[in-house]
N, C-alpha and C positions, 0 to 999 in steps of 0.2 A: 504494500500500500504506500509506503514511504517513497519507493522508486516511482510509482505512478504519479504521485504528487510532484516529485521533482521533474519528471518528464513534462507534465502539464505546465508547471511553472516555467520551464525552459522554453516551451512552445509559445507561451504568452510573451515572455521577454523577447524572443526572436521575432515576434510579430506574426507567427504562423496562425495563431488563434486570437484575433483582436477582441478585446473586451467589448468594443463597440458593436460586435456582432449581435449583442443583446440590446438592440436599439429600443429605447423606451418611447412612450407616448407622452408628449408634453401636457396635453389637456388632462389625461388621466393622472399624471404626476401632480398637476395643480390641485386636483380634487383630493389626492392622498396626502398632500403636504400640510394640511391644517395643523396636525399635531406638531410638526417640525417648527412651525412659525413661533411657537412659544419661546423657543431659544434662538432659533436661527433667523427669525424674521419672515414675513410673508413672502418676500421675494429673495430670500437668502442673504439679506444683509442683517447680520446679527444684532440683537437687541442689547448685547453686553459684550465687553471684551473677553469675557470668559468662554464664549462660544465662537467657533469659527464661522466666517462668512462662506456660504455655499454658492451664492449667486455668481454666475460667470465662470465657475470652475469647469474643468474639462469633464465631459460626461463619463468617459471611461474611468477617470480617477474617482469620481463620486461613487460610481457603481462598485468599484473595487473596494473602496473604504467601507461601504455598507456590507459587502460580502465578508470582509475581514472582521467587522464587528460581530456579525452573525456567527462566524466560524470560531470566534474567540481569539483571533490573531491580534486584534486590537482590544485593549482592555479598558472599558469604561462602563460602570454598572448602569448608568442612565441610558447610554446608547445600546447596550446589550439588551435591555428591556424593550427599547423602542423597535429594534429590528427583529426581535424574537418571532413575531408572527408574520413578517413580511416574506412574500415569495420573491423569487428572482425577477419576475415580471414587475412586481411592485417596486423593487429596488431600481430596476431599469427605468421605470416611469418617473420615479423621484429624481434620479440622476438626470434624465432628459429635461425635466422641468427646471431644476436649478441651474443646469448648464445653459439653458436658453435665456436666463435672466441676466441683467446687466451686473457686471462686477464692479469692484472699486476702481479698477484700472480702465483707462480708455482703450478700447480695442481699435487697432489700426488696420 
């Protein structure tokens, strides 16, 4: 099992299996994002410096982070509880929604 995970991780790093293959639905993500807004803001601009801004981040990065919280690779009891019941499709939709929002930096 460990070898399988290493091969899978290697394929992701090599770009053979892009995370963006799990393209999410922005409109569905907006509907699912209500609970996220309490900490991360309605459009992903955090309400507090204690919580990261999600708006404008790369979709594949956001998706990977949610997967990592769910798998326990990232440790945060609040986020672990939030992602516990999310499906991969839910996570892809949330990632698509927040990626579609404006970030703090001007995109050129």
